[in-house]
C-alpha positions as CSV (number, residue, x, y, z in Angstrom):
1,M,87.8,28.4,248.4
2,S,89.1,29.7,244.9
3,Y,89.2,27.4,242.0
4,A,91.2,29.5,239.9
5,H,94.5,27.9,240.1
6,Y,93.0,24.6,239.4
7,I,91.2,25.8,236.3
8,R,94.5,27.7,235.2
9,E,96.6,24.1,235.5
10,I,93.7,22.2,233.6
11,G,92.1,24.7,231.3
12,R,94.7,25.8,228.8
13,G,93.8,23.3,226.2
14,A,95.1,19.9,224.9
15,E,98.7,21.3,224.5
16,G,99.1,24.0,227.2
17,S,97.3,22.3,230.2
18,R,98.8,20.5,232.9
19,D,97.9,17.9,235.1
20,L,97.0,18.1,238.6
21,T,98.8,16.1,241.3
22,S,96.9,13.3,243.1
23,E,96.3,15.1,246.4
24,D,95.2,18.5,244.4
25,A,92.8,16.1,242.3
26,Q,91.4,14.6,245.5
27,Q,90.9,18.0,247.0
28,L,89.1,19.3,243.7
29,Y,86.8,16.5,243.4
30,A,85.8,16.2,247.2
31,A,84.7,19.7,246.7
32,M,82.9,18.9,243.6
33,L,81.4,15.9,245.3
34,D,80.2,18.3,248.3
35,G,78.3,20.7,246.0
36,G,80.8,23.5,247.2
37,V,82.0,24.5,243.5
38,P,80.0,27.3,242.0
39,D,78.2,26.7,238.5
40,L,80.6,28.8,236.5
41,E,84.2,26.9,237.9
42,M,82.2,23.7,237.7
43,G,81.7,24.1,234.3
44,A,85.2,25.2,233.7
45,I,86.7,22.4,235.5
46,I,84.6,19.7,233.6
47,L,85.3,21.1,230.1
48,G,89.0,21.6,231.0
49,L,89.2,17.9,231.9
50,R,87.3,16.9,229.1
51,V,89.2,18.6,226.4
52,K,92.9,17.7,228.7
53,G,92.1,14.4,229.7
54,E,92.3,12.9,232.8
55,S,95.9,11.5,233.9
56,L,96.3,8.6,236.3
57,E,97.2,10.3,239.1
58,E,94.1,12.6,238.8
59,M,92.0,9.6,238.7
60,L,93.3,8.1,241.5
61,G,92.9,11.4,243.5
62,F,89.2,11.7,242.2
63,L,88.5,7.9,243.2
64,A,90.0,8.7,246.8
65,A,87.6,11.3,247.1
66,I,84.6,9.3,246.2
67,D,85.9,6.5,248.5
68,E,85.7,8.8,251.4
69,R,82.0,9.7,250.3
70,T,80.8,6.1,249.5
71,H,78.0,4.4,251.9
72,K,80.0,0.9,251.6
73,L,78.5,-2.6,252.4
74,E,80.3,-5.1,254.3
75,I,80.9,-8.4,252.9
76,P,78.9,-11.4,253.9
77,H,80.6,-13.7,256.2
78,G,81.6,-17.2,255.1
79,R,81.3,-16.6,251.4
80,V,83.5,-15.8,248.6
81,R,84.4,-12.3,247.5
82,P,81.9,-10.1,246.1
83,V,81.3,-9.1,242.5
84,A,80.3,-5.5,241.7
85,L,78.6,-4.9,238.5
86,P,78.2,-1.4,237.4
87,T,75.6,-0.7,235.2
88,Y,75.5,3.0,234.0
89,N,74.8,2.8,230.2
90,G,71.8,0.8,229.6
91,S,71.1,-0.5,226.2
92,R,69.9,0.9,222.5
93,K,70.6,-1.9,220.1
94,E,71.5,-5.0,221.7
95,A,69.7,-6.4,224.9
96,N,71.0,-5.7,228.4
97,L,72.2,-8.8,229.8
98,T,74.0,-7.4,232.8
99,P,71.0,-8.9,235.0
100,L,71.7,-12.5,233.7
101,L,75.2,-12.2,234.6
102,A,74.1,-11.1,238.2
103,L,71.7,-13.9,238.6
104,L,74.2,-16.6,237.3
105,L,76.6,-15.5,239.9
106,Q,74.0,-15.6,242.5
107,R,73.1,-19.0,241.8
108,F,76.4,-20.1,242.3
109,G,76.3,-18.4,245.6
110,V,78.8,-15.5,244.8
111,P,77.5,-12.1,246.5
112,V,76.9,-9.5,243.8
113,V,76.5,-6.1,244.1
114,V,74.9,-4.2,241.1
115,H,75.1,-0.5,241.3
116,G,73.9,2.1,238.8
117,L,71.2,4.4,237.8
118,L,67.4,4.0,237.7
119,E,66.8,6.6,235.0
120,G,67.4,5.3,231.6
121,Y,67.3,8.3,229.4
122,G,65.5,6.6,226.5
123,R,68.0,3.3,226.9
124,V,66.7,0.0,228.7
125,T,68.3,-0.2,231.8
126,T,69.3,-3.2,234.3
127,A,66.7,-1.5,236.4
128,Q,63.9,-2.1,234.2
129,I,64.7,-5.6,233.6
130,F,65.4,-6.3,237.1
131,R,61.8,-5.1,237.8
132,E,60.6,-7.6,235.3
133,L,62.3,-10.4,237.1
134,G,61.0,-9.4,240.5
135,V,64.7,-7.8,241.6
136,M,63.9,-4.4,243.2
137,P,66.3,-1.4,243.7
138,M,67.1,-1.0,247.6
139,A,66.2,2.6,248.8
140,S,69.4,2.6,251.2
141,T,72.5,0.9,252.2
142,T,70.9,-0.8,255.0
143,Q,68.2,-2.4,253.0
144,A,71.0,-3.3,250.3
145,Q,73.2,-4.9,253.2
146,I,70.2,-7.1,254.3
147,A,69.4,-8.4,250.6
148,L,73.1,-8.9,250.2
149,D,73.4,-11.2,253.4
150,E,70.1,-12.7,252.9
151,K,69.7,-13.4,249.1
152,G,73.1,-12.7,248.0
153,L,72.2,-10.1,245.5
154,A,71.7,-6.5,246.0
155,F,71.0,-3.7,243.5
156,L,72.0,-0.2,244.9
157,P,71.4,3.0,243.1
158,L,73.9,5.4,242.7
159,S,71.7,8.0,244.4
160,A,72.1,6.0,247.6
161,M,75.5,4.8,247.5
162,C,77.2,8.1,246.6
163,P,74.8,11.0,246.2
164,G,77.5,13.4,245.4
165,I,79.0,11.5,242.3
166,H,75.1,11.0,241.1
167,N,74.6,14.7,241.0
168,L,77.6,15.0,238.8
169,L,76.1,12.5,236.3
170,A,73.3,14.5,236.3
171,L,75.2,17.4,234.8
172,R,75.3,15.8,231.6
173,S,71.7,16.6,230.7
174,R,72.1,20.4,231.5
175,M,76.0,20.6,229.8
176,G,75.3,18.2,226.9
177,V,78.6,16.3,227.5
178,R,79.8,13.5,229.8
179,N,82.3,14.2,232.4
180,S,85.0,12.2,234.5
181,A,82.2,11.1,236.8
182,H,80.8,8.7,233.9
183,S,84.0,6.9,234.0
184,L,84.8,6.8,237.7
185,V,81.3,5.4,238.6
186,K,82.5,2.1,237.0
187,L,85.7,1.9,239.2
188,I,83.7,2.5,242.6
189,N,84.3,-0.4,245.2
190,P,80.8,-0.7,246.8
191,C,82.1,-2.9,249.6
192,H,84.6,-2.6,252.5
193,G,87.3,-5.0,251.6
194,D,88.4,-7.4,248.6
195,T,85.8,-7.0,246.1
196,V,86.1,-8.2,242.3
197,L,85.1,-5.2,240.3
198,V,83.9,-5.9,236.7
199,A,85.2,-2.7,234.9
200,P,83.6,-2.2,231.4
201,A,85.5,0.2,229.3
202,T,83.3,2.1,226.8
203,H,86.1,3.0,224.5
204,P,89.1,1.0,223.6
205,D,91.4,3.9,224.4
206,F,90.1,3.9,228.0
207,I,91.1,0.2,228.7
208,D,94.7,1.2,229.3
209,L,93.9,4.0,232.0
210,M,91.5,1.7,233.7
211,R,93.8,-1.3,233.8
212,D,96.7,1.4,235.2
213,I,93.8,2.4,238.0
214,L,93.0,-1.0,239.0
215,L,96.7,-1.8,239.1
216,A,97.6,1.4,241.1
217,R,94.9,0.5,243.6
218,G,95.8,-3.1,244.1
219,Q,92.3,-3.6,243.1
220,R,90.9,-7.3,242.0
221,G,89.2,-6.9,238.7
222,L,87.8,-8.3,235.5
223,L,88.7,-5.6,232.7
224,L,86.7,-5.9,229.4
225,R,85.4,-3.7,226.2
226,G,81.8,-3.2,227.8
227,T,78.6,-3.9,225.7
228,E,77.4,-0.8,225.0
229,G,79.1,0.3,228.2
230,E,77.4,-2.5,230.1
231,P,79.7,-4.9,232.2
232,F,78.8,-8.4,230.2
233,A,80.6,-9.7,227.5
234,N,79.3,-9.4,224.0
235,P,77.0,-12.4,223.2
236,K,78.1,-12.6,219.5
237,R,81.7,-11.9,220.0
238,R,83.6,-12.4,223.1
239,P,86.0,-9.4,224.0
240,R,89.4,-9.9,225.6
241,L,88.7,-10.9,229.5
242,E,91.7,-9.6,231.7
243,F,92.2,-10.4,235.4
244,T,94.0,-7.7,237.5
245,H,95.1,-9.1,240.9
246,D,98.1,-8.7,243.3
247,G,99.7,-6.3,240.8
248,V,99.6,-8.4,238.0
249,V,97.5,-8.6,234.8
250,D,96.3,-12.3,233.5
251,T,94.6,-12.3,230.2
252,L,92.1,-15.3,231.0
253,F,90.3,-15.1,227.4
254,E,91.7,-13.4,224.4
255,A,88.9,-11.4,222.1
256,E,87.4,-13.1,219.4
257,H,87.7,-11.8,215.9
258,E,86.8,-14.5,213.6
259,S,83.3,-14.1,211.8
260,L,80.2,-15.7,213.5
261,R,79.6,-19.2,212.2
262,A,75.9,-18.9,213.4
263,L,73.9,-16.2,215.0
264,P,73.4,-16.9,218.9
265,N,70.3,-17.2,220.2
266,L,69.1,-13.9,221.6
267,P,66.3,-12.0,222.8
268,E,64.0,-10.9,220.0
269,A,63.4,-7.6,221.1
270,A,65.7,-5.3,223.5
271,D,63.1,-4.1,225.4
272,A,62.8,-4.8,229.1
273,V,60.1,-7.4,228.9
274,S,61.6,-9.3,226.1
275,T,64.8,-9.5,227.8
276,A,63.5,-10.7,231.1
277,K,61.6,-13.3,229.2
278,W,64.5,-14.6,227.5
279,I,66.7,-14.7,230.8
280,R,64.4,-16.6,232.7
281,R,64.5,-19.2,229.7
282,V,68.3,-19.3,230.2
283,L,67.7,-19.5,233.9
284,D,65.6,-22.5,233.6
285,K,67.7,-24.2,231.1
286,Q,64.9,-23.9,228.5
287,I,67.7,-22.4,226.0
288,P,71.7,-22.0,225.9
289,M,73.7,-19.2,227.5
290,P,75.7,-17.3,224.8
291,K,79.3,-18.6,225.2
292,P,80.9,-15.4,226.0
293,L,78.6,-15.2,228.9
294,A,79.8,-18.4,230.0
295,N,83.5,-17.7,229.6
296,Q,83.1,-14.3,231.4
297,L,81.0,-16.3,234.3
298,A,84.0,-18.6,234.7
299,C,86.4,-15.9,234.9
300,L,84.3,-14.6,237.8
301,L,84.1,-17.7,239.5
302,Y,87.8,-18.0,239.6
303,A,88.3,-14.2,240.5
304,S,85.8,-14.5,243.5
305,G,87.5,-17.4,244.8
306,Y,84.4,-19.5,244.1
307,A,86.9,-21.9,241.9
308,E,90.5,-22.8,243.1
309,D,91.9,-22.3,240.1
310,F,90.7,-21.1,236.3
311,N,90.5,-24.5,234.8
312,Q,88.1,-25.6,237.5
313,A,86.0,-22.7,237.1
314,K,86.0,-23.5,233.4
315,A,85.0,-27.2,234.1
316,I,82.2,-26.1,236.8
317,V,80.7,-23.9,234.1
318,A,81.0,-26.6,231.3
319,V,79.2,-29.1,233.8
320,E,76.2,-26.7,234.6
321,A,75.8,-25.6,230.9
322,T,76.1,-29.2,229.4
323,G,74.3,-29.6,226.5
324,L,73.1,-25.9,226.9
325,L,76.2,-23.9,226.1
326,M,76.2,-22.2,222.6
327,G,79.3,-23.2,220.7
328,G,80.8,-26.0,222.1
329,N,83.9,-25.8,224.8
């Protein structure tokens, strides 16, 4: 298979390049995922897309190829919609609270699939914090399905869920730059059927594209500016939380812009051990959960169908956190 015609389209720079059709994008990405593209052409494709920027049609084609190669889980019977939490960035400066969000959802009986990387590349990963909390990664989708059915929570490494895109992510260490896969992994539906994708945008400019992707795919999702790229609301200042569903977008919470009146009670350090100890204290109701996390939890109880309407979801979280929620209602 020749890749020259793809490279001619996308490799003429930011001004001269042209977008691929969704069909061509799907065919090209399928070859990339299957390891069929030679190194020279792979480098040219990755850099061409990086300079040009991915279009909506290209991203939809890429995701279609990923869907065909993703080992998906079945939704547990008799429960609400599962929530998918993509964890690919880890934390450098602030504590990674993705495990807290997952465990809070599990406590309410909402099935949770956390998928991501095991290796941290110098950052504190969800996998490292989960390990301190006794939640281990599943070696296969079979194991993950058992954990999801029996415990309502499964941590599935990307290498087991979709090896092809895991290999594309790994090219960053070789090439020195990110590629399309770093955005696409945050939009993977790990389950067959209706799942709530928590979609964290790393950069503000990408929020619009992620929103358009979710809408075009008819995907139920919660879109937000991620905390260092992780899918939890910044505990110091809530980002805008948007719920995509049925072809529409509902802004459930606007972003907070005012200065903090008081610093929230957060882990003393961002390492895995300190973060895990703090999460245990929140789960044991010894210390309050940050208000932005409580707001996000209410959004997900509503989006998953646990609550019949959003006001009910907010009331449920308020009752659960009575006397413990930072910052009042």
